[in-house]
C-alpha positions in Angstrom: 16.5 118.1 24.3 18.0 116.7 21.2 15.1 114.3 20.6 13.0 114.8 17.6 9.3 114.4 17.4 8.0 111.5 15.3 6.8 112.1 11.8 3.0 112.5 11.5 1.0 109.7 9.9 -0.2 110.5 6.4 -3.9 110.5 6.9 -4.7 111.2 3.2 -3.6 107.7 2.2 -6.2 106.0 4.5 -8.4 103.6 2.6 -12.1 104.3 2.4 -14.2 101.8 4.3 -16.4 99.6 2.1 -20.1 100.4 2.0 -22.6 97.7 3.1 -24.8 96.8 0.1 -27.8 96.1 2.4 -28.0 99.1 4.8 -25.7 101.6 2.9 -23.5 102.4 6.0 -19.7 101.9 6.1 -18.6 98.4 7.1 -15.3 97.5 8.5 -15.8 93.7 8.1 -13.6 91.7 5.7 -16.6 90.9 3.5 -17.7 94.5 3.3 -21.1 93.6 4.7 -22.3 93.7 8.4 -23.0 90.3 10.0 -26.5 91.4 10.9 -27.2 92.4 7.3 -26.1 89.0 6.1 -28.8 87.6 8.4 -31.3 89.9 6.9 -30.4 88.8 3.3 -30.6 85.1 4.3 -33.9 85.5 6.0 -35.3 87.4 3.0 -34.3 84.6 0.7 -35.7 82.0 3.1 -39.0 83.8 3.4 -39.5 84.1 -0.3 -38.7 80.4 -0.8 -41.2 79.5 1.9 -43.8 81.7 0.3 -43.3 80.1 -3.1 -43.5 76.6 -1.6 -46.7 77.5 0.2 -48.2 79.1 -2.9 -47.4 76.0 -4.9 -48.9 73.7 -2.3 -52.1 75.8 -2.2 -52.3 75.7 -6.0 -51.8 72.0 -6.1 -54.5 71.5 -3.4 -57.0 73.7 -5.3 -56.5 71.6 -8.5 -57.6 68.4 -6.8 -60.8 69.6 -5.3 -63.8 71.0 -7.3 -64.3 74.7 -6.7 -68.1 74.9 -6.8 -70.8 72.3 -7.7 -72.5 72.9 -11.0 -76.3 73.4 -11.1 -76.8 70.1 -12.9 -75.0 68.0 -10.4 -77.1 65.8 -8.1 -75.9 67.6 -5.0 -77.5 70.8 -6.0 -81.1 71.2 -4.6 -83.9 72.1 -7.0 -87.1 73.6 -5.6 
């Protein structure tokens, strides 16, 4: 029984895992963000871009058509 036990690993030197900026949980991926959280970020950017485009299209369409006929226009009925 002359064998010695191996030296214990120094646990205090263990690096802290990075924190995901989206969900706030620890992430062990290389980028420091979970893959599903990346998808959430991309979807959010995509949805806001689509909303801005839709709003611009609606504003552009409203500018072409008259909103309400004026009382002096020939289409308004007078009784």
